[in-house]
C-alpha positions, 0 to 999 in steps of 0.5 A: 443514571450510572446504572444505565450507563454501565448497562450500554457499556456492557451491551456494547461489548457483547455486541463488538464480540458477536461481531468478533464471532461473526467476523471469525465464522465468515473468515473459515467461509472464505478460506474454504470455499472455490472459486471458477474464473468467469470473464467478465462478459460470463459474470455480467450476462449470470448475475445480469438481473442482480446488477441492474439497478432498473430492476430495484428490490423491494422485498428485504429477503430478495434484497438480502439474495441479492447481496449474497449473490454479489458476495459470492461472486465476490473472488476474497483476497484473504484466501490461502491460493492467492498471491497475486497482488501485494496485500493479502489475507487479513489482519483481523484485529483490523478488520473487526474495527472497519466493519465498526467503522460505518456504522460510526461513519465519523469524518476525519477533516476536524475534532468536532467531527472525527474525535477520538478517531483524530486522536487515533490518527497522530497516534499512528503518525507517530508511530509511524515517523519513530520507526523511521527514525524521524524526530520530528514531523507530521503526516496524514491519513490518506486514500492510497500509496498514488495520492501519498506519493503525490503529497511528496512530488507537491511538497518537492514543487513548493519546495523548488518553487515557492511561488507555484501555489499563489502564482503556478509554475515560475520555473521549469522543475524536473524530477527523478525516478527508477525505471522501476518505480511506481506509474503513479509517479507519471500521474502525479506529474500531470496532477502536480503541474510539474509535467509528465516531459519532466520525469526522468525514469532512471536506469537500474542496476543487475539488482534494479536499484537506481543507477547512481551515476546515470542519475547524476548525469541527468541532474547535470544535463537537466541544470544546463537546460535552465531546469532545476530538480526538484524531486528525487523519488527514491523506492523501496520495495518495487512492485515486481523484484522487490528492488531497495534503491541505495538511499544512502547513496541517491541521498547524497547526490540530491542533498548536492543539489537541493532536492526534495528527496522523497521514499516510496517503501508503500510495499517495502515497509516489512523491513521496518519489523526486521532487524536484518531487513532494515539494512535495505533502508539505511539513510531512510531517517534523513530523507524528506517523506515517506509513502507507507500502506499499511493495507500491504505488509501488514495487512489491513484492509483497502484501503489504508495508507499514510503520507509522512514529512519530516517537514513539520509545517510543510502539509501545512503550508501547501494546504492550509485553507481557514474556513470559519464554517468547519474549523470551529474547535481544537488547533491545526494538531486536531484538525487534520482538514487543515493539511490535506487535500481532502476535506471528508475522509474515511476513519481508516485511522481506528484499523490501522490503530486496532491491528497495531494495538492488538500484538504491536510490533512483535506482531509484524515481527513474527510475521515478517519471520514467517513469510521468510521462512516461507518464502525460502522453503519455496527457494529450496525447492525451486532451485532444487527443480531442473524445471523451474527457472529462477530469475534472481535471488530474492531481496525481500518478499517477491519470488520471480520465476518461471518453467522451461517449457511454458509462458508464464502467462500461459502458467498463470491463466492455467493455474487459476481456471484449473486451480483456483491459484491466483499469480501474476506474471511480469516481464523481466529484461525480455522475458515473462515470469511469474511473481510470486508475491509473500504477504499472507502469513497464514499459507503454510509449507503445504500451500506452497506444495499445492502451488508447486505440484499444481505448477508443475502438472501441464 
């Protein structure tokens, strides 16, 4: 029996090792493959027979060919010409774990079904609580940053209107967020029952930070109208400019009015791994909840998002519904389904744990150092070229600029159609700018040079 278990263990190790080699071969292929821009209509027409579910394939080789066709038509986000979104590249150790996840196919609502992966989730939550600077707290892995922000709004709602869960709305609540905050704030106001009209978007200063004076004026106005301020939604790392609201200043205002304070650091979490940038989130150790997306800066495959709260029992109080046929073993600590919106959840813990386990904090600290060096290299080029106009000195890993004689939208289309470079544009202060995101640390100065030279070829 012992010999059988030993042989089985060796075989499993060998299989994982082979998968690791296969994965790296795939990455080499993806990093070198060239992709041309096709419209949705073009692609739909070209792959019509492949995509159609009205033409099932009984032959295994035909099926594999169809799968390969979809794979080849997919433009990966790990390539060195992808600078388009707040994620890019891929942590290889995390990808390996994610490849094994559907094979194991566990669900994360109970210890009985999730087993060791529940322990991994708890370990990740405690590690993040430590990084934030809390001494206590709780958390859960969610299906995305929008859902993590929803958790923050729901807990704020319950805190401000304790009867809401049992009776529905008993008070007119109001919430406050920067005008540059994520669009999920609006959706979440609708879903939570607070209502879209209860959200006040506060103007920002020249650095893209929420204006504290305007915030307090808005709060006082709501109180006069009989509304109860419930949530202050702070953004640490805005989508376009990478701006960081001043947590300490805003927190003092919120506490004076008894509000729940939630920080959306889904993009800005890279500052946890840099001692100099950490100043951008001074005061985060005193807030009530945080949304953190490892699938952004940390390079975990989509999706990987975590909601965290300093209030130890807030999640349980908000979501617990006992069900004897489900929760049959262990305490709530090991049965996350008692403190989440979802019942069955995909196992995203394994891939987050794998990325952190292989290299620890040091790996992400080195990644941030490398990205900042690349960012500064690009800034040097931009500042020395009269054809390129820099919008502002970046606070984080977002760099916004434009060509003097070409619209940013046209620049982005040209770069993708002619050179396969994917980069986005955004409207800032009445002008369109290219938004370049530094998140893929596999790119080099040579890749930056290629981008700049391609940009300047009009």
